[in-house]
Every structure is written in structure tokens, then in C-alpha cells.
C-alpha positions in Angstrom: 118.8 87.5 102.7 116.7 84.4 103.3 114.4 83.1 100.5 111.3 84.1 102.6 112.6 87.7 103.0 113.5 87.8 99.4 110.0 86.7 98.4 108.4 89.3 100.7 110.6 92.0 99.2 109.6 90.8 95.7 106.0 90.9 96.7 106.4 94.6 97.6 107.9 95.2 94.2 104.7 94.1 92.4 103.4 97.6 91.4 99.7 97.8 92.0 99.1 99.9 89.0 95.4 99.1 89.0 95.3 101.5 92.0 98.4 103.7 91.5 97.1 104.9 88.2 93.9 106.1 89.9 95.8 107.6 92.9 98.5 109.6 91.1 96.2 112.4 89.8 95.3 113.1 93.5 98.8 113.4 94.8 99.4 116.9 96.3 95.8 117.7 95.8 94.0 119.1 98.9 92.0 115.9 99.5 92.6 113.2 102.0 93.3 109.9 100.3 91.6 107.0 102.0 92.4 103.3 101.0 89.8 100.8 102.3 90.1 97.1 102.0 89.9 93.6 103.6 92.6 93.0 106.1 95.8 91.6 104.5 94.6 92.6 101.1 97.7 94.6 100.3 96.8 98.1 101.5 100.2 98.4 103.4 102.0 97.4 100.2 100.1 100.0 98.2 100.8 102.6 100.8 104.6 101.9 100.6 104.4 102.2 96.8 102.7 105.6 97.0 105.6 106.6 99.2 108.0 105.3 96.6 106.3 107.4 93.9 106.8 110.5 96.1 110.5 109.6 96.5 110.9 109.2 92.8 109.4 112.7 92.4 112.2 114.1 94.7 110.3 114.3 98.0 112.8 113.9 100.9 112.4 111.0 103.3 112.4 113.4 106.2 109.2 114.8 104.9 107.4 111.5 104.9 105.8 110.5 108.2 104.6 106.9 108.4 102.6 105.3 111.3 101.3 101.7 111.2 98.7 101.5 114.0 98.8 97.7 113.9 102.3 98.0 115.5 102.6 98.0 119.3 105.3 100.7 118.8 102.5 103.2 118.2 99.9 101.9 120.7 99.9 105.0 122.8 99.2 107.2 119.7 95.7 105.7 119.6 94.7 108.5 122.0 93.7 111.4 119.8 95.5 114.2 121.6 98.8 112.2 121.9 98.5 111.3 118.2 98.1 115.0 117.3 101.0 116.1 119.5 103.3 113.4 118.1 102.7 114.3 114.5 103.0 118.0 115.3 106.5 117.5 116.7 107.5 115.4 113.7 106.2 118.1 111.3 108.3 120.8 113.1 111.4 118.8 112.2 110.6 118.8 108.5 111.2 121.5 105.9 108.3 122.3 103.6 105.4 120.1 102.7 105.0 116.9 104.7 103.3 113.6 103.6 101.4 111.8 106.3 100.8 108.0 105.9 98.6 106.4 108.6 98.0 102.6 108.2 94.8 101.2 109.9 93.7 104.6 111.1 90.5 103.2 112.7 92.5 102.3 115.8 92.8 106.0 116.7 90.1 107.6 118.8 88.2 110.4 117.0 90.7 110.0 114.1 88.5 111.9 111.7 88.7 115.1 113.7 92.5 114.7 114.2 93.0 114.1 110.4 90.8 117.1 109.6 93.0 119.2 112.0 96.2 118.1 110.3 94.8 119.2 106.9 94.1 122.7 108.3 97.1 123.1 110.5 99.9 121.8 108.3 101.1 122.1 104.7 100.5 118.4 104.2 99.3 115.6 101.9 97.5 112.8 103.8 97.0 109.1 103.1 95.2 106.7 105.4 94.1 103.1 105.2 91.3 101.3 107.0 89.8 97.8 107.2 86.2 98.7 107.5 83.9 99.8 104.6 82.0 102.0 107.1 85.1 104.0 107.7 83.6 106.9 105.7 80.0 106.7 106.9 78.0 108.6 109.4 79.7 111.4 111.2 82.9 111.1 109.3 81.2 111.4 106.0 79.5 114.6 107.2 82.6 116.1 108.7 84.8 115.3 105.7 82.3 115.7 102.9 84.2 117.0 99.8 87.5 116.7 101.6 88.5 113.2 100.8 88.7 110.7 97.9 88.4 106.9 98.6 89.9 103.9 96.9 88.7 100.3 97.5 91.7 97.9 97.6 91.2 94.3 96.8 93.4 91.2 97.1 95.8 90.4 94.3 94.1 89.5 91.0 95.6 86.8 88.7 97.7 89.2 86.6 99.4 90.5 89.8 100.0 86.9 91.0 101.5 86.2 87.5 103.8 89.2 88.0 105.0 87.9 91.4 105.8 84.5 89.9 107.7 86.0 87.0 109.8 88.3 89.3 110.6 85.2 91.4 111.5 83.3 88.2 109.1 80.6 89.2 108.1 77.9 86.6 104.4 77.6 86.0 101.7 77.1 83.4 98.8 79.5 83.1 96.5 76.6 84.0 98.5 75.9 87.2 98.4 79.6 88.1 94.6 79.8 87.6 93.9 76.6 89.5 95.9 77.8 92.4 94.1 81.1 92.4 90.7 79.4 92.3 91.8 77.4 95.4 93.8 79.9 97.5 92.6 83.3 96.4 94.7 86.5 96.2 95.8 87.5 99.7 99.4 88.6 99.0 101.1 86.9 101.9 100.0 83.5 100.9 102.2 83.7 97.8 105.4 83.6 99.9 104.4 80.5 102.0 106.2 77.3 101.2 103.5 74.7 100.9 99.7 74.1 100.8 99.5 73.3 104.5 101.1 76.6 105.4 98.7 78.5 103.1 95.7 76.8 104.7 97.0 77.6 108.1 97.5 81.2 107.2 94.0 81.6 105.6 92.4 80.0 108.7 94.3 82.4 110.9 93.2 85.4 108.8 89.7 84.3 109.0 89.6 83.5 112.7 92.0 85.9 114.3 91.6 88.9 112.0 88.3 88.8 110.2 85.9 87.1 112.6 87.4 88.4 115.9 87.7 91.8 114.5 84.0 91.9 113.4 82.9 90.3 116.7 84.8 92.7 118.9 84.3 95.9 116.9 80.5 95.4 116.8 80.1 93.7 120.2 78.2 90.8 118.5 77.1 88.3 121.2 75.9 85.4 119.1 79.2 84.3 117.5 77.7 81.0 116.4 75.0 82.7 114.4 77.5 85.0 112.7 79.6 82.1 111.7 76.6 80.0 110.5 75.3 83.0 108.5 78.7 83.6 106.8 79.1 79.9 106.1 75.7 79.8 104.5 76.4 82.9 102.3 79.9 81.6 101.3 78.3 78.2 100.3 75.8 80.1 98.2 77.9 82.8 96.4 76.1 84.1 93.4 72.6 82.9 94.4 69.9 85.5 94.9 68.7 85.9 98.4 66.5 88.1 100.6 67.1 88.5 104.3 63.8 86.7 104.9 64.8 83.7 102.8 68.2 83.5 104.5 66.4 83.7 107.9 64.1 80.8 106.9 67.0 78.7 105.7 68.9 79.2 109.0 65.9 78.5 111.1 65.1 75.3 109.2 68.7 74.2 110.1 68.0 74.7 113.8 69.5 78.2 114.1 67.2 80.6 115.9 67.2 84.1 114.4 65.1 87.0 112.9 65.1 89.0 109.7 66.3 92.1 111.6 69.3 90.2 113.1 70.2 88.8 109.7 70.2 92.2 108.1 72.3 93.6 111.0 74.8 90.7 110.8 75.1 90.9 107.0 75.8 94.6 107.3 78.7 93.9 109.7 80.1 91.2 107.4 80.0 93.6 104.5 81.7 96.3 106.7 84.5 93.8 107.3 84.7 93.2 103.6 84.8 89.4 103.8 81.5 89.6 102.0 80.3 91.8 99.2 76.8 92.5 98.0 75.9 92.9 94.4 72.7 94.8 94.0 70.1 93.8 91.3 69.6 96.3 88.5 66.6 96.4 86.2 68.2 97.1 82.8 64.9 98.3 81.2 63.7 100.3 84.1 67.2 101.5 85.0 66.6 101.2 88.7 67.9 99.2 91.6 65.7 96.3 92.7 65.4 95.9 96.5 63.9 92.5 96.6 66.9 90.2 96.4 70.7 90.5 96.2 73.6 88.3 95.4 76.6 88.0 97.7 80.2 87.2 96.8 83.4 86.5 98.8 85.9 89.3 99.3 88.6 86.7 98.7 88.3 83.3 97.1 90.8 81.6 99.4 89.0 82.8 102.6 85.7 81.5 101.0 87.1 78.1 100.2 88.8 77.5 103.5 85.6 78.2 105.5 82.7 77.1 103.3 80.6 74.5 105.1 80.1 72.0 102.2 82.6 70.2 100.0 80.4 70.7 96.9 82.4 71.7 93.8 80.8 74.7 92.3 83.1 76.0 89.6 80.4 78.1 87.9 79.9 80.1 91.1 83.7 80.4 91.6 84.1 81.7 88.1 81.4 84.3 88.8 83.1 85.4 92.0 86.5 85.7 90.2 85.1 87.9 87.5 83.2 90.0 90.1 86.4 90.7 92.0 88.3 91.3 88.8 85.9 94.0 87.6 85.9 95.7 91.0 89.7 95.7 91.0 89.6 97.4 87.6 87.6 100.2 89.1 84.1 99.2 87.9 80.8 99.4 89.9 79.3 96.0 89.5 75.7 95.0 89.7 73.6 92.0 88.7 71.3 92.7 85.7 67.7 91.7 85.3 66.1 91.8 81.9 62.4 90.8 82.1 62.7 87.2 83.3 66.3 86.8 82.2 69.4 87.5 84.3 72.6 89.2 83.1 75.4 88.1 85.4 77.1 91.6 85.6 76.4 95.1 84.5 79.6 97.1 85.0 80.0 100.9 85.2 83.0 103.2 85.3 82.2 106.8 84.6 80.4 107.0 81.3 81.5 103.5 80.4 79.1 100.6 80.7 79.4 96.9 79.7 77.6 93.6 80.2 79.1 90.2 81.2 77.9 86.7 81.2 80.0 84.0 82.9 80.0 80.3 82.4 82.3 77.4 83.2 81.8 75.6 79.8 79.7 76.7 77.0 77.5 73.7 76.0 75.0 74.1 73.2 72.2 75.0 75.6 74.6 77.3 77.5 75.6 79.2 74.3 72.0 79.8 73.4 71.2 81.2 76.9 74.4 83.2 77.6 74.6 84.9 74.2 70.8 85.0 73.7 70.3 87.0 76.9 72.9 89.5 75.8 71.4 89.8 72.4 68.1 90.9 73.9 69.7 94.0 75.4 68.7 96.9 73.2 71.7 99.2 73.4 75.2 99.5 71.9 77.3 99.0 75.0 80.0 96.2 74.9 78.8 92.7 75.7 81.0 89.8 76.7 80.8 86.1 77.5 83.6 84.6 79.6 84.1 80.9 80.0 86.8 78.2 80.3 86.5 77.3 76.6 89.5 77.8 74.4 87.7 78.1 71.0 86.5 81.7 70.3 82.7 81.6 70.1 82.2 85.3 69.5 79.0 86.2 67.5 76.8 89.1 66.6 79.2 91.6 68.1 79.3 89.8 71.5 82.9 89.0 72.3 83.8 85.7 73.9 86.9 85.5 76.2 88.6 82.5 77.6 88.7 83.0 81.4 92.5 83.0 81.7 93.0 85.2 78.7 90.5 87.7 80.2 92.1 87.8 83.6 95.7 88.1 82.3 94.8 90.7 79.7 94.4 94.0 81.6 93.1 95.7 78.4 90.4 93.1 77.7 87.7 95.5 79.0 
């Protein structure tokens, strides 16, 4: 086995327990399991790991039917009737309950109706993946309401990358691991590439061939230049509050003709492709969502860095983006908090659990007063955290301070 194949096999061994632990309770339940995520974020790896869980439970290989619709081998199955007939024949050959795994299901015409038919016609447990956040919107949401459960899959976080390095017996320091993550992000395949040039080439290809072209073709967007300029602007300004009107004005001032309506439409498409993620603003006192301005973060740090227009070093914003993706990966709903005139970087929810996070690169004296002070003004007893690059523990008044790397590598930190 070549080193590259060995590395790829090792990557598949990285158990994505952040997701498997959430999915396990739904195995063999009468609900379609839908995994949604940015292309190349590891959905296929996760799907194979769910299959492995089934095999560990004694399910026969013959009862697991897998189709990856990115393979030319299954091109003809993109027609709904042919897809249905093919699976029907495969089910007839199995004995007992079958497990259906369909990767990148959005390639299939009328896939929602076919999947719904499988659920009714067969004794089966269904798992599908898709690369569009709108996969479960509109007609599909209506037709499948109450019949599915969805899981958003994100690129590898730092703890998963550390696990990959450990399994490959690679020598590294925590600081090297983190610096590399800040530069190249968490798309799994970049971990097996041999050098920085190969990684950059791969990230550029994912951006151009998979993300941009997919968004352009899927939504029949005519003004490719505007879409690219808009994305470059938003990636340059991650973590800054914007309205569609202010974005429109900024692009017009740079010579790019557009309208507020077009900006809203294009941002919606970029979010659907999950290269961009919107964090809504939440009024902590009023307990309501504010519609005036939002913040945007990159779906992957590497894709952001490889395509941002400016060379400006903005570690504070990168730190924010990293924490944002980390909390999403841990299963939290993440919003930007507003407390009177102050801002709380993140308000995070998971079930009945709620917590507040402030993020900074380095806690100077002024920064300590601001970051801790803003949290101290919140009049409730939910956990409050400050995360920075500092090594010295600055916790005070019940507010816990974490070093950034400690926070990312300690899955039980929050």
C-alpha cells in the first residue's frame, strides 16, 4: 500500500464521534437521516462510518445498499424511475431489513418522492447526504415533514486533525497544528497532501471546480464576476456586521454594478452552497432576532484564506471564525449577541443549554476590561467564557478563560 493510500485509509479511521454520537439514537428509527454539508467536508467518510457501526451490530453486508451519485458508474440512476427500479431489484436480493445509503442525493430527479416511496415500500433504514443547505426546503420539507432528521456536517475541527496526525505517528507541536489549521482549514483531503503547494492547488480546485461552478450552474447565475466579488468581499470581512444595503454600497463604490435585491439573492445562494454561513444577531435582553445586520463566517478557513482578496492579517477575525465553526460542530446553534450597545461574540444554544463566548487574539489590559466586562453585564447564570491565545489563566468572577488551543483540543471544554 502506498503512503498516500495509507494516509487516506487512516483518514477514514478518524471516527467522527461529534456526529456519530448524535446519529446513533436514530439508527433503525423510522426517520430518514439526512447529512448536509459543504462539498469535501467529510460527509462520505461519515456515511461509511455509519455503515461500519451497522456492521459492528451484526448487519449483513448484503443488506447495505450504497450509491455515490458523484460516480459516473451511477449516472443513469439520476432518472427517478430508473433509480427506483434499480434499488427495488437490489432489495429483492436481500433478506430482512435493508439499509440504504445515497451520497449526494441532489443529483437525482425528484429524489424526495423516490426516497419517500422507499420508506413506504420497503423494510428499510435510509441515509442520504447532500451539498446544499436548501436540500430540505420548499416542497421537500412539506412532503417529508416529520419523516426525517437532519445533521449538518462540517470540515474537520482541530481535535480531529490531531487524531489524524496521531494515527499517522506524525511529529508536531500543538502550536504547529493550530497554525496549519488557521492557514489551511479542515477539509479532510488536504491532510494527505504532501506539501503546501499541493494543498493550495487542492483548495483552489475545490473553490473553483466544486463550490463556485456548482453554485453558478445549479442556480443559473449569469453574473459570475459579481458573485465572485461579493464572496471575496464577505470573506475579507468575516465577523463584521453588514446589511445587504451596506454590502451593495461597498460593491458599487468599487465599480461593481448591483442592487440590494441581487445581493440578497446571491448571498442566499452562497449560504446554500455552505461556503458562507450567516450568524444572526440576537438581542439578549429582548430575546429576539434582530433583522438589521448579520455577520458572515467562512464554511472553511482554508477556502477563505485561499480566495480572500486582501493580504491583510486579521487574526482576531480568524479566531472568531474558528470558534464559530467549532461550536457548530459541537451541535450548537450559534448567534451573535447584542446587549444594549455592547456586543457578545457568540450566544450558543443546544437544547436547554445556553452559554456565552467572547473571543480575542491577545487579552491586553483594555481587552480584558471589555471582554470580561461585557459578559459581567449579562444578568443570568448561564456559563460565560473568554477564549484567547493567552497561556495565563485570567478567569474571574465566574467567567472561565480558555487558551484557544486548549479549548479546541478539549472536547469537554463546553
